[in-house]
C-alpha positions in Angstrom: 60.5 130.6 -19.2 60.2 127.6 -21.2 62.8 125.5 -20.6 64.9 124.1 -23.7 64.2 120.7 -24.7 67.4 120.2 -27.2 70.4 118.2 -25.9 72.8 120.0 -29.1 73.0 123.3 -30.4 71.2 123.5 -33.8 71.4 125.3 -36.8 69.4 126.9 -39.4 69.8 125.4 -42.6 68.2 124.7 -45.9 68.9 121.2 -47.0 67.3 118.9 -49.6 65.9 115.6 -48.4 63.9 112.6 -48.8 62.1 110.9 -46.5 60.1 107.3 -46.2 58.0 106.0 -43.3 55.2 103.7 -42.7 52.7 105.9 -44.7 54.5 108.3 -46.6 57.8 109.0 -49.1 58.1 112.1 -49.9 60.9 115.0 -50.9 61.1 117.4 -48.3 63.9 120.4 -46.6 65.7 120.3 -43.5 65.4 123.4 -42.2 66.9 123.0 -38.8 70.0 120.8 -37.8 72.0 119.6 -34.9 74.0 116.5 -34.0 70.7 114.8 -32.4 68.2 115.8 -34.9 66.4 117.9 -37.3 63.2 119.5 -38.4 61.6 118.5 -41.6 59.7 120.6 -43.8 57.3 118.5 -45.7 54.2 117.0 -46.6 52.9 113.6 -45.8 52.1 111.9 -42.6 53.9 110.5 -39.6 52.9 109.6 -36.0 55.2 110.5 -32.8 57.5 107.6 -32.3 56.9 106.7 -35.7 61.1 105.4 -37.2 61.9 107.0 -40.6 64.4 106.8 -43.2 65.6 110.2 -43.6 68.3 111.3 -46.5 69.9 114.7 -46.2 72.1 115.9 -49.7 74.9 118.2 -48.3 76.4 118.9 -51.5 75.9 117.8 -54.9 78.1 114.5 -54.3 77.3 114.1 -50.7 74.5 112.5 -49.2 73.9 111.1 -45.7 71.3 108.7 -44.6 69.8 108.3 -41.0 67.0 106.3 -39.2 65.8 108.5 -37.1 62.5 109.0 -34.5 59.6 111.3 -35.0 59.4 113.2 -31.7 56.9 116.1 -32.9 54.6 116.4 -35.8 52.5 119.3 -37.7 50.3 117.3 -40.0 51.2 119.0 -43.6 53.8 121.3 -42.4 56.5 118.7 -41.2 58.0 116.9 -38.4 60.8 117.0 -36.0 63.0 114.2 -35.9 65.8 112.4 -33.5 68.5 110.5 -34.8 69.1 107.2 -34.1 72.2 105.8 -36.1 73.7 106.5 -39.0 
């Protein structure tokens, strides 16, 4: 059995988001969220270890922003992020 790599429990979600990296600025959907990171379903290109800015729409009036590091990427599908700060 493969060892779990995540350091925090995760929740399945469907939250609108926007992100910006070195080569792309895209709309997205956050589909998996924990206190330490998330999965971003989106097009665009990122590289592992790239630092990206992420804005997640929690409610109609509440958005949160994070700087996060790409820890895994699947071209034109999405990428996994580890939060660096808020």
